[in-house]
RODO-2510 file (C-alpha; in nm, 4 decimals, decimal comma):
residues 327
     n   res          X          Y          Z
     1     x     0,0948    25,8973    14,1172
     2     x     0,1649    26,1845    13,8771
     3     x     0,0925    26,1175    13,5118
     4     x     0,4052    26,1298    13,2965
     5     x     0,3844    26,3488    12,9880
     6     x     0,4645    26,1883    12,6542
     7     x     0,7726    26,3200    12,4728
     8     x     0,6999    26,5026    12,1477
     9     x     0,8981    26,5756    11,8330
    10     x     1,0432    26,8938    11,9869
    11     x     1,1829    26,6821    12,2705
    12     x     1,3403    26,4485    12,0160
    13     x     1,5098    26,7343    11,8301
    14     x     1,6388    26,8719    12,1622
    15     x     1,7729    26,5264    12,2491
    16     x     1,9377    26,5040    11,9076
    17     x     2,1200    26,8331    11,9642
    18     x     2,2524    26,7095    12,2988
    19     x     2,3404    26,3545    12,1935
    20     x     2,5213    26,4661    11,8769
    21     x     2,7850    26,6286    12,0987
    22     x     2,8908    26,2840    12,2160
    23     x     2,7890    26,0250    11,9558
    24     x     2,8579    26,0025    11,5813
    25     x     2,5848    25,9151    11,3332
    26     x     2,5680    25,5366    11,2926
    27     x     2,5811    25,3704    10,9513
    28     x     2,2770    25,2728    10,7459
    29     x     2,3563    25,0177    10,4752
    30     x     2,1514    24,8475    10,2068
    31     x     2,2209    24,4738    10,1907
    32     x     2,1548    24,3174     9,8472
    33     x     2,1620    23,9635     9,9857
    34     x     1,8948    24,0394    10,2451
    35     x     1,6971    24,2347     9,9874
    36     x     1,6987    23,9357     9,7542
    37     x     1,6069    23,7018    10,0375
    38     x     1,3049    23,9089    10,1417
    39     x     1,2086    24,0442     9,7985
    40     x     1,2198    24,4034     9,9220
    41     x     1,4823    24,6740     9,9775
    42     x     1,6432    24,5986    10,3137
    43     x     1,8432    24,8604    10,4997
    44     x     2,0113    24,7921    10,8339
    45     x     2,0706    25,0711    11,0866
    46     x     2,3888    24,9790    11,2725
    47     x     2,3376    25,0755    11,6345
    48     x     2,5801    24,7947    11,7131
    49     x     2,8468    25,0506    11,6176
    50     x     2,7704    25,2655    11,9225
    51     x     3,0503    25,2872    12,1841
    52     x     2,8561    25,0531    12,4138
    53     x     2,7545    24,8229    12,1288
    54     x     2,3847    24,9152    12,1547
    55     x     2,1346    25,1956    12,0903
    56     x     2,0572    25,2460    12,4600
    57     x     2,3386    25,4961    12,5035
    58     x     2,1284    25,7533    12,3169
    59     x     1,8574    25,7544    12,5794
    60     x     2,0891    25,7494    12,8776
    61     x     2,2965    26,0440    12,7559
    62     x     1,9743    26,2410    12,7239
    63     x     1,8593    26,1295    13,0695
    64     x     2,1823    26,2300    13,2450
    65     x     2,2095    26,5588    13,0554
    66     x     1,8597    26,6524    13,1794
    67     x     1,9412    26,5998    13,5486
    68     x     2,0021    26,9033    13,7688
    69     x     2,3307    26,9471    13,9542
    70     x     2,1969    26,8102    14,2837
    71     x     2,0824    26,4860    14,1241
    72     x     2,4089    26,4511    13,9346
    73     x     2,6017    26,4978    14,2560
    74     x     2,3975    26,2374    14,4455
    75     x     2,4273    25,9764    14,1701
    76     x     2,1873    25,7567    13,9753
    77     x     2,0644    25,3994    13,9939
    78     x     1,8667    25,1792    13,7595
    79     x     1,7854    24,8160    13,6875
    80     x     1,8881    24,6489    13,3649
    81     x     1,9366    24,3132    13,1986
    82     x     2,2450    24,4552    13,0273
    83     x     2,2416    24,7155    12,7510
    84     x     2,0881    24,9930    12,9613
    85     x     2,3458    24,9115    13,2273
    86     x     2,6332    24,9749    12,9888
    87     x     2,4600    25,2820    12,8523
    88     x     2,4061    25,4534    13,1862
    89     x     2,7612    25,3666    13,2918
    90     x     2,8940    25,5297    12,9748
    91     x     2,6662    25,8336    12,9998
    92     x     2,7362    25,8849    13,3684
    93     x     3,1079    25,8776    13,2941
    94     x     3,0689    26,1579    13,0391
    95     x     2,9105    26,3829    13,3013
    96     x     3,1112    26,2728    13,6057
    97     x     2,8093    26,1107    13,7725
    98     x     2,8241    25,8064    14,0011
    99     x     2,6144    25,5214    13,8599
   100     x     2,4838    25,2033    14,0231
   101     x     2,3082    24,9266    13,8297
   102     x     2,1065    24,6382    13,9705
   103     x     2,1152    24,3381    13,7391
   104     x     1,9506    23,9940    13,7647
   105     x     2,1718    23,7289    13,9173
   106     x     2,2017    23,5437    13,5867
   107     x     2,2604    23,8536    13,3754
   108     x     2,4521    23,8376    13,0467
   109     x     2,8187    23,8198    13,1600
   110     x     2,9417    24,0164    12,8572
   111     x     2,7143    24,3068    12,9455
   112     x     2,7941    24,2788    13,3160
   113     x     3,1677    24,2927    13,2577
   114     x     3,1391    24,5865    13,0181
   115     x     2,9216    24,7774    13,2664
   116     x     3,1822    24,7401    13,5400
   117     x     3,4636    24,8324    13,3005
   118     x     3,2754    25,1533    13,2161
   119     x     3,2839    25,2525    13,5833
   120     x     2,9404    25,1646    13,7231
   121     x     2,8834    24,9710    14,0428
   122     x     2,6940    24,6489    13,9697
   123     x     2,4674    24,4816    14,2263
   124     x     2,3092    24,1446    14,1489
   125     x     1,9567    24,0821    14,2729
   126     x     1,6624    23,8654    14,1698
   127     x     1,5894    23,6168    13,8957
   128     x     1,4716    23,8707    13,6390
   129     x     1,4301    24,2350    13,5528
   130     x     1,1277    24,2985    13,7771
   131     x     1,3049    24,1809    14,0925
   132     x     1,6132    24,3831    14,0054
   133     x     1,3994    24,6918    13,9428
   134     x     1,2204    24,6671    14,2777
   135     x     1,5552    24,6421    14,4565
   136     x     1,6936    24,9402    14,2638
   137     x     1,3966    25,1526    14,3697
   138     x     1,4493    25,0487    14,7323
   139     x     1,8175    25,1461    14,7159
   140     x     1,7324    25,4763    14,5482
   141     x     1,5060    25,5698    14,8398
   142     x     1,7521    25,4436    15,1014
   143     x     2,0653    25,6044    14,9571
   144     x     1,9211    25,9239    14,8067
   145     x     1,9939    25,8244    14,4477
   146     x     1,7928    25,9215    14,1403
   147     x     1,6105    25,6179    14,0064
   148     x     1,6223    25,6001    13,6265
   149     x     1,3280    25,4088    13,4837
   150     x     1,4051    25,2054    13,1726
   151     x     1,0717    25,2744    12,9981
   152     x     0,8403    25,5206    13,1767
   153     x     1,0923    25,7949    13,1143
   154     x     1,0288    26,0767    12,8605
   155     x     1,3956    26,1835    12,8159
   156     x     1,4948    25,8218    12,7587
   157     x     1,2263    25,7723    12,4929
   158     x     1,3201    26,1015    12,3246
   159     x     1,6844    25,9974    12,3204
   160     x     1,6070    25,6563    12,1720
   161     x     1,3910    25,8277    11,9088
   162     x     1,6932    26,0082    11,7643
   163     x     1,7885    25,6903    11,5791
   164     x     1,4867    25,7470    11,3537
   165     x     1,5864    26,1083    11,2903
   166     x     1,9146    25,9752    11,1549
   167     x     1,7341    25,7215    10,9364
   168     x     1,5273    26,0027    10,7841
   169     x     1,8416    26,2051    10,7146
   170     x     2,0127    25,9034    10,5558
   171     x     1,7243    25,7699    10,3484
   172     x     1,5036    25,9761    10,1191
   173     x     1,1979    25,7566    10,1774
   174     x     1,0979    25,4746    10,4087
   175     x     0,8034    25,2366    10,3824
   176     x     0,8483    25,0417    10,7051
   177     x     1,0764    25,0256    11,0083
   178     x     1,1010    24,7284    11,2439
   179     x     1,2099    24,7760    11,6063
   180     x     1,2591    24,5188    11,8816
   181     x     1,0406    24,5650    12,1892
   182     x     1,1323    24,4937    12,5495
   183     x     1,0107    24,7784    12,7670
   184     x     0,9026    24,9575    12,4503
   185     x     1,0939    25,2864    12,4709
   186     x     1,2681    25,2403    12,1347
   187     x     0,9587    25,1406    11,9368
   188     x     0,7661    25,4275    12,0977
   189     x     1,0353    25,6809    12,0087
   190     x     1,0746    25,5486    11,6553
   191     x     0,6975    25,5678    11,6054
   192     x     0,6847    25,9308    11,7202
   193     x     0,9457    26,0341    11,4640
   194     x     0,8277    25,8098    11,1795
   195     x     0,4693    25,9339    11,1973
   196     x     0,5826    26,2969    11,2217
   197     x     0,7923    26,2427    10,9086
   198     x     0,5244    26,0594    10,7098
   199     x     0,2028    25,9119    10,8470
   200     x     0,2229    25,6377    10,5838
   201     x     0,5470    25,4907    10,7239
   202     x     0,4594    25,1591    10,8864
   203     x     0,6093    25,1070    11,2311
   204     x     0,6396    24,7459    11,3422
   205     x     0,7392    24,6035    11,6788
   206     x     0,8715    24,2550    11,7493
   207     x     0,9035    24,0593    12,0720
   208     x     0,9882    23,7023    12,1660
   209     x     0,6916    23,4687    12,2103
   210     x     0,8714    23,3496    12,5252
   211     x     0,8325    23,6962    12,6818
   212     x     0,5184    23,8520    12,5323
   213     x     0,3899    24,1000    12,7944
   214     x     0,4372    24,4080    12,5755
   215     x     0,2801    24,2342    12,2750
   216     x    -0,0364    24,1353    12,4613
   217     x    -0,0563    24,4785    12,6251
   218     x    -0,0543    24,6338    12,2782
   219     x    -0,3135    24,3870    12,1510
   220     x    -0,5474    24,4326    12,4466
   221     x    -0,4843    24,8073    12,4942
   222     x    -0,4082    24,7698    12,8621
   223     x    -0,0892    24,7176    13,0609
   224     x    -0,0622    24,3527    13,1567
   225     x     0,1825    24,1116    13,3175
   226     x     0,2714    23,7695    13,1803
   227     x     0,4216    23,4825    13,3798
   228     x     0,5948    23,3565    13,0652
   229     x     0,9177    23,5555    13,0670
   230     x     1,2110    23,3380    12,9661
   231     x     1,3798    23,4084    12,6346
   232     x     1,7287    23,3840    12,4924
   233     x     1,6894    23,7512    12,3973
   234     x     1,7309    23,9180    12,7356
   235     x     1,6855    24,2581    12,5725
   236     x     1,3249    24,1592    12,4975
   237     x     1,2559    24,0043    12,8383
   238     x     0,9983    24,1997    13,0360
   239     x     0,7412    24,0310    13,2548
   240     x     0,5260    24,3421    13,2555
   241     x     0,4609    24,6162    13,0011
   242     x     0,5000    24,9860    13,0856
   243     x     0,2370    25,2543    13,0666
   244     x     0,4147    25,5434    12,8918
   245     x     0,5601    25,3564    12,5920
   246     x     0,2426    25,1488    12,5618
   247     x     0,0242    25,4600    12,5351
   248     x     0,2428    25,5790    12,2486
   249     x     0,2416    25,2363    12,0833
   250     x    -0,1369    25,2027    12,1119
   251     x    -0,1706    25,5221    11,9114
   252     x     0,1168    25,4990    11,6648
   253     x     0,2430    25,1415    11,6172
   254     x     0,0973    24,9790    11,3047
   255     x     0,1795    24,6161    11,3749
   256     x     0,3354    24,3972    11,6423
   257     x     0,4560    24,0424    11,5827
   258     x     0,5858    23,7617    11,7978
   259     x     0,8754    23,5385    11,6939
   260     x     0,9972    23,2237    11,8658
   261     x     1,3418    23,1911    12,0180
   262     x     1,4228    22,9443    11,7385
   263     x     1,3297    23,2089    11,4810
   264     x     1,5414    23,4643    11,6671
   265     x     1,8455    23,2352    11,6613
   266     x     1,7946    23,1694    11,2894
   267     x     1,7652    23,5450    11,2297
   268     x     2,0825    23,6003    11,4285
   269     x     2,2708    23,3508    11,2102
   270     x     2,1362    23,5074    10,8902
   271     x     2,2174    23,8614    11,0064
   272     x     2,5740    23,7629    11,0945
   273     x     2,6228    23,5874    10,7587
   274     x     2,4711    23,8630    10,5457
   275     x     2,6017    24,1757    10,7215
   276     x     2,9274    24,0369    10,8650
   277     x     2,8377    24,2053    11,1932
   278     x     2,8115    24,0586    11,5398
   279     x     2,4466    24,0607    11,6484
   280     x     2,2754    23,9880    11,9791
   281     x     1,9455    23,7985    11,9864
   282     x     1,7169    24,0980    12,0516
   283     x     1,8619    24,2731    11,7452
   284     x     1,8169    23,9687    11,5239
   285     x     1,4465    23,9639    11,6069
   286     x     1,3902    24,2433    11,3534
   287     x     1,5102    24,0189    11,0713
   288     x     1,3052    23,7316    11,2104
   289     x     0,9988    23,9557    11,1989
   290     x     1,0730    24,0660    10,8419
   291     x     1,0975    23,7024    10,7338
   292     x     0,7621    23,6313    10,8972
   293     x     0,6087    23,9341    10,7203
   294     x     0,7688    23,8730    10,3813
   295     x     0,4455    23,8894    10,1829
   296     x     0,3365    24,2099    10,3513
   297     x     0,6755    24,3760    10,2973
   298     x     0,7312    24,2619     9,9392
   299     x     0,8611    24,5473     9,7202
   300     x     0,8840    24,7890    10,0139
   301     x     1,1790    24,9884    10,1459
   302     x     1,2344    24,8388    10,4922
   303     x     1,4671    24,9480    10,7733
   304     x     1,5760    24,6898    11,0312
   305     x     1,7158    24,8362    11,3524
   306     x     2,0247    24,6354    11,4483
   307     x     2,0090    24,7545    11,8057
   308     x     2,3032    24,5766    11,9669
   309     x     2,5904    24,3316    11,9386
   310     x     2,6531    24,2291    12,3000
   311     x     2,6023    23,8566    12,2588
   312     x     2,7572    23,5886    12,4756
   313     x     2,9700    23,3115    12,3303
   314     x     2,6921    23,0634    12,4096
   315     x     2,4353    23,2717    12,2207
   316     x     2,6635    23,3002    11,9185
   317     x     2,7343    22,9274    11,9100
   318     x     2,3644    22,8428    11,9438
   319     x     2,2827    23,0818    11,6611
   320     x     2,5491    22,9488    11,4272
   321     x     2,4307    22,5922    11,4846
   322     x     2,0635    22,6795    11,4346
   323     x     1,8496    22,5912    11,1346
   324     x     1,8072    22,8878    10,9002
   325     x     1,4549    23,0009    10,8172
   326     x     1,3483    22,9666    10,4545
   327     x     1,1301    23,2729    10,3801
***
């Protein structure tokens, strides 16, 4: 198996030039109520304002734009629990490429419906992401499609990293940035840019304790699989970590925390109340992590990546009825 080269800052700037043709800069707001709550300056980067309601569209536009004409003509396929599915459907539509997405059988219905509305073909297979991914690879080989990996993919990581370039342009200084971690592409990309900008910027990842494969891979410095992979935050649900983002995280990520699903739901409620934005569970995990790290972050300038808003009605109702965390 060929080793995949890590994306570098030049790749991120190239991705930024391409992506800026199609996506506007998303808002970065300071929230006094969250700042008071956490006793630090809290800024929220609103990737929920992307056309697909999540940051993933950055990476997929960069992926599709890097394909040659033959691959574009044949079409692409990937596996996703939801946000990548919408993103590749949107990106493929921009370039006139046929897209197929394999999703778990119990995938988020909001994300499923949006993916189909954006023009992608959706196939349901398996109980979780890993089963869907295996089936997508089989179909790619059978039907001559280009398989798009959701993590071990340099153009995808470089595209995701552009969110941090925007943060740097919008904010004169940053002490810490917190990113949710599923496959790890976003946290890896953010870490590349943050450390290039200022080695003192602390990069922090967060994952659900109900799906901790990436967390334990980072802790143990080896790619591992965990049987425990059931969380309300499907964007954080990965039964196995991935080599390319993990290698970047091992070198550049300063801290990685786990939060419970109950803490995620409480963070979701608090984010909705304080920002007046719709938030999905994986996005709310960044606030949950900040609450858990309050003492460490006290007095700092902290950026929370609000990565998506594609929550189901059930998730919203559970969040609104949850018990808020008292930092």
